C-alpha positions as CSV (number, residue, x, y, z in Angstrom):
1,X,117.7,105.1,93.2
2,X,121.2,103.7,93.0
3,X,123.1,102.7,96.1
4,X,126.0,104.8,97.4
5,X,129.2,103.3,98.7
6,X,128.0,103.9,102.2
7,X,124.8,102.0,101.5
8,X,126.8,99.1,100.0
9,X,129.0,98.9,103.1
10,X,126.0,98.8,105.3
11,X,124.4,96.0,103.3
12,X,127.6,94.0,103.2
13,X,127.7,94.1,107.0
14,X,124.1,92.9,107.3
15,X,124.9,89.8,105.2
16,X,122.1,87.7,103.7
17,X,118.7,88.8,104.9
18,X,115.1,89.0,103.6
19,X,116.2,91.9,101.3
20,X,119.9,91.3,100.7
21,X,121.5,88.3,98.9
22,X,125.2,88.0,98.2
23,X,126.7,85.9,95.4
24,X,130.3,85.2,94.3
25,X,131.2,85.2,90.6
26,X,131.9,83.0,88.7
27,X,130.4,80.3,91.0
28,X,127.0,82.0,90.7
29,X,124.3,79.7,89.2
30,X,121.5,80.9,86.9
31,X,118.9,78.8,88.7
32,X,120.0,80.3,92.1
33,X,119.8,83.8,90.7
34,X,116.4,83.2,89.2
35,X,114.9,81.8,92.4
36,X,116.2,84.7,94.4
37,X,114.8,87.2,92.0
38,X,111.4,85.5,92.2
39,X,111.5,85.4,96.0
40,X,112.4,89.0,96.4
41,X,109.9,90.2,93.8
42,X,107.1,88.3,95.6
43,X,108.1,90.1,98.9
44,X,109.2,93.6,99.3
45,X,112.0,93.8,96.8
46,X,115.6,93.6,97.6
47,X,119.2,93.9,96.5
48,X,121.5,91.2,95.0
49,X,125.3,91.8,95.4
50,X,127.7,89.9,93.2
51,X,131.3,90.1,94.3
52,X,134.6,88.9,92.9
53,X,133.5,90.3,89.5
54,X,136.2,90.5,86.8
55,X,136.2,93.5,84.6
56,X,136.2,91.3,81.5
57,X,132.9,89.6,82.5
58,X,130.9,92.6,83.7
59,X,129.0,93.2,80.4
60,X,128.1,89.6,79.9
61,X,127.0,89.2,83.5
62,X,124.8,92.3,83.3
63,X,123.1,90.9,80.2
64,X,122.7,87.4,81.6
65,X,121.0,88.7,84.8
66,X,118.5,90.8,82.8
67,X,117.8,87.8,80.5
68,X,117.1,85.7,83.6
69,X,114.7,88.3,85.0
70,X,112.9,88.3,81.6
71,X,112.7,84.5,81.6
72,X,110.5,84.5,84.7
73,X,106.7,84.2,84.6
74,X,105.6,86.9,84.1
75,X,108.6,88.7,82.9
76,X,110.4,90.7,85.6
77,X,111.6,94.1,84.4
78,X,114.6,95.4,86.4
79,X,117.0,98.2,85.9
80,X,120.4,97.4,84.3
81,X,122.8,96.0,87.0
82,X,125.6,98.5,87.8
83,X,129.1,98.4,89.4
84,X,130.2,100.0,92.6
85,X,133.9,100.2,93.4
86,X,134.6,99.5,97.0
87,X,138.2,99.0,98.3
88,X,139.4,98.6,94.7
89,X,137.0,95.7,94.3
90,X,134.0,95.9,91.9
91,X,130.6,94.8,93.1
92,X,127.7,94.2,90.7
93,X,124.5,95.5,92.1
94,X,121.0,94.2,91.1
95,X,118.0,96.0,92.6
96,X,114.5,94.5,92.7
97,X,111.9,97.3,93.4
98,X,109.1,97.3,96.0
99,X,105.5,97.2,95.1
100,X,105.6,95.1,92.0
101,X,102.2,94.5,90.3
102,X,102.4,90.7,89.7
103,X,103.2,87.4,91.4
104,X,106.3,85.8,89.9
105,X,107.3,82.2,89.3
106,X,110.4,80.3,88.1
107,X,109.6,77.1,86.2
108,X,106.2,77.0,87.8
109,X,107.5,77.5,91.3
110,X,106.3,80.4,93.4
111,X,108.8,81.5,96.1
112,X,109.2,84.0,98.9
113,X,112.2,85.2,100.8
114,X,112.6,84.1,104.4
115,X,115.7,85.5,105.9
116,X,118.5,83.9,103.9
117,X,116.4,81.2,102.2
118,X,114.1,81.1,99.2
119,X,111.0,79.1,100.3
120,X,107.9,77.9,98.4
121,X,104.7,79.9,98.9
122,X,102.1,77.8,100.6
123,X,98.7,77.7,98.7
124,X,97.1,80.1,101.2
125,X,100.0,82.5,101.0
126,X,100.0,82.4,97.2
127,X,96.2,83.1,97.0
128,X,96.6,86.0,99.5
129,X,99.5,87.5,97.5
130,X,97.5,87.2,94.3
131,X,94.6,89.0,95.9
132,X,96.8,91.7,97.3
133,X,98.4,92.4,93.9
134,X,95.1,92.4,92.1
135,X,95.5,89.2,90.1
136,X,92.4,87.8,91.8
137,X,89.7,89.6,93.8
138,X,88.2,88.2,97.0
139,X,85.4,90.7,96.9
140,X,84.1,89.5,93.5
141,X,84.1,85.8,94.4
142,X,80.7,84.2,95.1
143,X,80.0,84.1,98.8
144,X,80.1,80.3,99.5
145,X,76.7,78.7,100.1
146,X,74.9,82.0,100.1
147,X,71.6,82.9,98.2
148,X,69.9,86.2,97.3
149,X,67.8,85.6,100.5
150,X,70.9,86.6,102.4
151,X,70.7,90.1,101.0
152,X,68.9,92.8,103.0
153,X,66.8,94.1,100.1
154,X,65.4,97.0,102.0
155,X,69.0,98.4,102.4
156,X,69.7,97.5,98.8
157,X,66.7,99.4,97.6
158,X,67.6,102.5,99.7
159,X,71.0,102.4,98.1
160,X,69.8,102.2,94.5
161,X,67.4,105.1,95.1
162,X,70.5,107.3,95.7
163,X,71.8,106.6,92.2
164,X,71.0,108.8,89.3
165,X,70.4,107.6,85.7
166,X,69.7,104.0,86.9
167,X,65.9,104.1,87.2
168,X,65.4,101.7,84.2
169,X,67.2,98.9,86.0
170,X,65.9,96.7,88.8
171,X,67.6,96.5,92.2
172,X,69.1,93.1,91.3
173,X,70.4,94.4,88.0
174,X,72.1,97.4,89.7
175,X,73.7,95.2,92.3
176,X,74.9,92.9,89.5
177,X,76.4,95.8,87.6
178,X,78.1,97.1,90.7
179,X,79.6,93.6,91.4
180,X,77.6,92.8,94.5
181,X,75.8,89.9,92.7
182,X,77.1,87.4,90.2
183,X,75.3,85.1,87.9
184,X,75.3,81.4,88.8
185,X,73.4,79.0,86.6
186,X,70.0,80.7,86.0
187,X,70.0,83.0,89.0
188,X,71.9,85.7,90.8
189,X,74.0,84.9,93.9
190,X,75.8,87.3,96.3
191,X,79.5,88.0,96.0
192,X,81.6,88.6,99.1
193,X,81.3,92.3,98.4
194,X,77.5,92.0,98.3
195,X,77.4,90.2,101.6
196,X,79.8,92.7,103.3
197,X,77.8,95.7,102.0
198,X,74.2,94.5,102.1
199,X,74.1,91.1,103.9
200,X,71.7,90.3,106.6
201,X,74.5,88.7,108.6
202,X,77.9,89.4,107.1
203,X,79.7,87.7,109.9
204,X,78.2,84.4,108.9
205,X,80.2,84.5,105.7
206,X,83.2,86.6,106.7
207,X,84.1,85.8,110.3
208,X,86.7,88.5,110.7
209,X,85.0,91.4,109.0
210,X,84.6,93.5,112.2
211,X,86.1,96.5,113.9
212,X,87.5,96.0,117.4
213,X,87.5,99.4,119.1
214,X,89.1,99.9,122.5
215,X,89.8,102.9,124.6
216,X,92.5,102.3,127.2
217,X,92.9,104.5,130.3
218,X,96.7,104.6,130.0
219,X,99.4,104.8,127.4
220,X,99.5,101.0,126.9
221,X,97.2,98.1,127.2
222,X,95.8,97.6,130.7
223,X,92.9,96.3,132.8
224,X,90.9,99.6,132.5
225,X,89.4,99.9,129.1
226,X,86.2,100.4,127.2
227,X,85.8,97.9,124.3
228,X,83.3,97.5,121.6
229,X,83.2,94.8,118.8
230,X,81.5,96.5,115.9
231,X,79.9,94.2,113.4
232,X,77.2,94.5,110.7
233,X,77.5,95.7,107.1
234,X,80.5,97.9,106.2
235,X,78.4,101.1,106.2
236,X,77.0,100.2,109.6
237,X,80.5,99.6,110.9
238,X,81.7,103.0,109.7
239,X,78.8,104.8,111.4
240,X,79.1,102.8,114.6
241,X,82.8,103.4,114.8
242,X,82.3,107.1,114.4
243,X,79.9,107.0,117.3
244,X,82.5,105.2,119.4
245,X,85.0,107.9,118.5
246,X,82.6,110.7,119.5
247,X,82.0,108.9,122.8
248,X,85.6,108.0,123.6
249,X,87.9,110.6,122.2
250,X,88.7,113.1,125.0
251,X,87.9,116.7,124.5
252,X,90.0,119.6,125.5
253,X,87.4,121.9,127.1
254,X,88.2,125.5,127.7
255,X,85.7,127.5,129.8
256,X,85.9,131.3,129.3
257,X,84.7,133.8,131.8
258,X,81.5,134.1,129.8
259,X,81.0,130.3,130.2
260,X,81.3,129.8,126.5
261,X,82.8,126.4,125.9
262,X,85.6,125.8,123.4
263,X,86.1,122.1,122.6
264,X,88.7,120.2,120.6
265,X,89.0,116.4,120.3
266,X,92.3,115.1,121.4
267,X,92.9,114.1,117.7
268,X,91.4,115.8,114.6
269,X,88.1,113.9,114.2
270,X,88.2,114.1,110.4
271,X,91.7,112.5,110.3
272,X,90.6,109.5,112.5
273,X,87.4,109.1,110.4
274,X,89.5,109.1,107.3
275,X,91.6,106.3,108.7
276,X,88.6,104.2,109.6
277,X,86.9,104.6,106.3
278,X,90.0,103.7,104.4
279,X,90.7,100.7,106.6
280,X,87.1,99.4,106.0
281,X,87.3,100.1,102.3
282,X,90.8,98.7,101.6
283,X,91.6,96.0,104.2
284,X,92.2,92.4,103.0
285,X,88.9,90.6,103.8
286,X,90.4,87.2,102.7
287,X,92.5,87.2,106.0
288,X,90.6,85.3,108.7
289,X,91.3,85.7,112.4
290,X,92.1,89.4,112.4
291,X,89.8,92.4,112.6
292,X,90.4,96.1,112.0
293,X,91.7,97.3,115.3
294,X,91.2,100.9,116.7
295,X,93.1,101.4,119.9
296,X,93.0,104.7,121.7
297,X,95.6,105.3,124.4
298,X,96.3,108.4,126.6
299,X,99.1,109.6,124.3
300,X,98.5,107.9,120.9
301,X,96.0,106.2,118.7
302,X,96.5,103.2,116.4
303,X,94.5,101.9,113.5
304,X,95.5,98.4,112.3
305,X,94.2,97.1,109.0
306,X,94.6,93.4,108.1
307,X,96.7,92.9,104.9
308,X,99.8,94.7,103.8
309,X,99.7,97.6,101.3
310,X,98.1,96.4,98.1
311,X,99.5,96.3,94.5
312,X,102.2,98.8,93.7
313,X,101.7,100.8,96.9
314,X,104.7,101.2,99.2
315,X,105.6,103.4,102.2
316,X,107.6,105.6,99.8
317,X,104.7,106.3,97.4
318,X,101.8,106.0,99.8
319,X,100.9,109.7,99.6
320,X,100.6,109.8,95.8
321,X,99.8,106.2,94.7
322,X,96.2,105.1,94.3
323,X,95.3,101.4,94.2
324,X,92.5,99.5,95.8
325,X,92.2,95.8,96.3
326,X,88.5,96.3,96.8
327,X,87.2,98.5,93.9
328,X,83.6,97.2,94.3
329,X,83.5,98.1,97.9
330,X,85.1,101.5,97.3
331,X,82.6,102.3,94.5
332,X,79.5,101.4,96.6
333,X,80.8,103.3,99.7
334,X,81.4,106.3,97.4
335,X,77.8,106.0,96.1
336,X,76.6,106.0,99.7
337,X,78.2,109.4,100.4
338,X,81.5,108.4,101.9
339,X,83.4,109.8,98.9
340,X,84.6,112.9,100.6
341,X,86.5,110.7,103.0
342,X,87.6,108.1,100.5
343,X,88.9,110.6,97.9
344,X,91.9,111.9,99.8
345,X,93.8,109.0,101.3
346,X,96.7,109.3,103.8
347,X,97.8,112.6,102.3
348,X,94.6,114.1,103.8
349,X,95.3,112.6,107.2
350,X,98.9,114.0,107.1
351,X,97.6,117.4,106.2
352,X,94.9,117.4,108.9
353,X,97.3,116.3,111.6
354,X,100.1,118.7,110.7
355,X,97.7,121.7,110.3
356,X,96.6,121.1,113.9
357,X,100.1,121.0,115.3
358,X,100.3,117.2,115.6
359,X,103.3,115.1,114.7
360,X,103.3,113.5,111.2
361,X,101.5,110.1,111.4
362,X,103.7,107.1,111.4
363,X,102.9,104.3,108.9
364,X,104.1,100.7,109.3
365,X,103.6,98.0,106.6
366,X,104.1,94.3,107.3
367,X,103.1,91.1,105.5
368,X,100.2,90.7,107.9
369,X,98.9,94.3,108.1
370,X,99.2,98.0,107.8
371,X,99.2,100.3,110.9
372,X,98.9,104.0,111.3
373,X,100.0,105.7,114.6
374,X,98.7,109.1,115.5
375,X,100.7,110.8,118.4
376,X,99.7,113.8,120.5
377,X,101.8,116.9,120.2
378,X,104.9,117.1,122.4
379,X,104.1,120.7,123.0
380,X,100.3,121.0,123.7
381,X,100.4,124.7,122.9
382,X,100.8,123.8,119.2
383,X,97.3,122.3,119.3
384,X,95.8,125.7,119.8
385,X,95.0,127.4,116.5
386,X,96.2,131.0,115.7
387,X,92.6,132.2,115.6
388,X,92.0,130.8,119.2
389,X,95.2,132.5,120.4
390,X,94.1,136.0,119.1
391,X,90.8,135.6,120.8
392,X,92.1,134.9,124.3
393,X,91.9,138.1,126.2
394,X,91.0,136.8,129.7
395,X,92.4,134.1,132.0
396,X,90.9,130.7,131.4
397,X,90.5,127.5,133.4
398,X,91.4,124.2,131.6
399,X,90.6,120.9,133.4
400,X,90.8,117.4,132.0
401,X,90.3,114.0,133.7
402,X,91.3,111.8,130.7
403,X,88.2,109.5,131.0
404,X,88.8,108.5,134.7
405,X,87.5,110.2,137.8
406,X,88.4,108.8,141.2
407,X,89.4,105.5,139.6
408,X,86.1,105.1,137.7
409,X,85.6,105.4,134.0
410,X,83.5,108.3,132.7
411,X,82.4,109.2,129.2
412,X,83.1,112.6,127.5
413,X,79.7,114.0,128.5
414,X,80.2,113.0,132.1
415,X,83.7,114.5,132.0
416,X,82.3,117.8,130.7
417,X,79.8,117.8,133.6
418,X,82.6,117.4,136.1
419,X,84.8,120.0,134.4
420,X,81.8,122.4,134.7
421,X,81.5,121.7,138.4
422,X,85.2,122.3,138.9
423,X,84.9,125.7,137.5
424,X,85.0,128.5,140.1
425,X,81.5,129.5,141.3
426,X,79.8,126.4,139.6
427,X,78.6,124.4,142.6
428,X,75.7,122.7,140.9
429,X,74.7,121.4,137.5
430,X,71.3,120.6,136.0
431,X,70.1,118.5,133.1
432,X,69.5,121.7,131.2
433,X,73.1,122.8,131.8
434,X,74.5,119.5,130.4
435,X,72.0,119.5,127.5
436,X,73.2,122.9,126.6
437,X,76.7,121.6,126.2
438,X,75.5,118.7,124.0
439,X,72.4,119.9,122.1
440,X,72.5,116.9,119.7
441,X,72.3,114.3,122.4
442,X,68.8,113.0,123.5
443,X,67.6,114.3,126.9
444,X,67.2,110.8,128.2
445,X,70.8,110.1,127.5
446,X,71.8,113.3,129.4
447,X,69.6,112.2,132.3
448,X,71.2,108.7,132.4
449,X,74.7,110.2,132.3
450,X,74.0,112.2,135.5
451,X,72.2,109.3,137.2
452,X,75.2,107.1,136.4
453,X,77.5,109.5,138.2
454,X,75.2,109.4,141.2
455,X,75.3,105.6,141.2
456,X,79.1,105.8,141.1
457,X,79.0,108.1,144.2
458,X,80.6,110.9,142.2
459,X,77.6,113.2,142.2
460,X,74.6,113.6,144.6
461,X,71.2,114.6,143.4
462,X,69.3,117.4,145.2
463,X,65.8,118.8,144.8
464,X,62.7,117.3,143.1
465,X,61.6,117.0,139.5
466,X,62.2,120.2,137.6
467,X,63.9,121.8,140.5
468,X,66.5,119.0,140.8
469,X,70.2,119.6,140.4
470,X,73.5,117.7,141.0
471,X,76.5,118.5,143.1
472,X,79.8,116.8,143.7
473,X,79.4,114.1,146.3
474,X,82.2,115.6,148.4
475,X,80.6,119.0,148.6
476,X,78.8,120.3,151.7
477,X,75.3,121.3,151.0
478,X,72.0,122.1,152.6
479,X,68.6,120.7,151.6
480,X,66.4,123.0,149.7
C-alpha cells in the first residue's frame, strides 16, 4: 500500500531507523542503495526515501533502483518506486515489503538493519534467518551424536499403528518417510524432529525444548506463584501443559438455588490450548536458552514462543497466511490427533475469544520471539452467554478467591470446596460432595485436596471414616 503525504511527513520526522532510510540524489551511491535494500529485506522490510530528486532524472532513478534490487542474490522483487510531492518537493519512495521468503545478499555479503546502520549478519544469525525463512530446516537435520537407540520405539510403534495404509512398512521405514529418521552411511539415525517427537530424552539433544508454565497470584510477576517446567516429547508437553491449565485456570463458579454448578474457565480453554499446540508445533527449536513460556496472571495470560513469525507471515496477514517452519513436526502431531487444534491457527483463537466476550488477542512479533496476550473482559457481564442469561430466574451467589485464601495458594478444586462452604446453609463438605463437582478426578486426589486444606488450617475435619466431613476452621461446631 502506497504512503500518504501524512505517512511521509511522519517518516521524515523519524529520520533514519531500522525501517526508514533517507538518501539525497544525486549523491546516492548504487552500493549504498544495494546494501540498504539487502539489510531491510533480511529484517522486517522498510522504506527508502530519496529527496532532492529532479524531475528529469525520476524515470532513470526508478529503473536504476529496480535493476539494483534485481541484481541481488536472490533477486529482490519490489514495486516500482513512486513520487510524493510534499511542500513542492518531489520525494522518491521505495518500499521493501515484510515477510519476504528468502535471505538476501549483495556481492556475497549478508546484512541486517540495526537502527541507522547496515551490519553483517553473524553466522548464527544467518543460520537462524535461513531456518526461519525455510531455506534450511533444523527439524530435518541429524540430531548430533544420536543413534536409533535414542528413540522410544514403544511410542513410535503406537504412533505407526494409528496410521492407515502403512501396514506394509516397518516402523523405521515410516519414521524415515515422515522425516523423523535420516539415512547415514548404512543405517538410520534420528533427526531433530525424531528426537523431539519420539526421543527417550529430548532435552539431552535440545536443551531449550521445554514449556515453562507459571501461575502468578497477581497481575504481574511476584513472589507468590506456581511454576512447572514441562519437558519430555512434544506430545507429552502438550498433554502436561493442558493438565497445568486445567489445574491453574480459575473457574467462575455460579451456584444456583438448586445447587447446580455452572463453571467457566477465566479464559476459553480451547483458545489457550490452541495457542499451546501452535507454539509447540511452530516455535524455532534452533534457538537455545529460551523455552515456550506460559504465564497466567490475575488479569491476563501470555504465551511466548521462541522465534519470530516464519517465512512470509507477518502481523498483517497472520489470520490468513499458512506457513510452518516445522512441517515434519506438524504432520506427526496431526497424525496423533492434534489436527483439530492445528488446523485453525490464530483466527480460531480470535473467534473463540470474541465469541465469549473477551477482547481481541494482542499479537507481538520480535526478532527473538512471538507473543500472544489474552486479556480478560473489561465488563465481566460480557463473559456470560446469551443462553445463560435467559436461564437465570433466581438470585445467585458468585464467589471467587483467585487461587489464594488467607494468603495461601489453593488449587481450583480446593477453591470450589471453599466456594461451596461460603454458600448460605452449606456449613460442611464431604469427600462425596467435592467428588460430585469433579467426577473425572480420582477419589484419592479429592481426599488429598481436603487434607491439604486441613494442614493449612483452612478446614477442620470432623467425624470418623465414612461419617467424616470438613468445616471452615473459623466455624464454631460441636463434636458428633
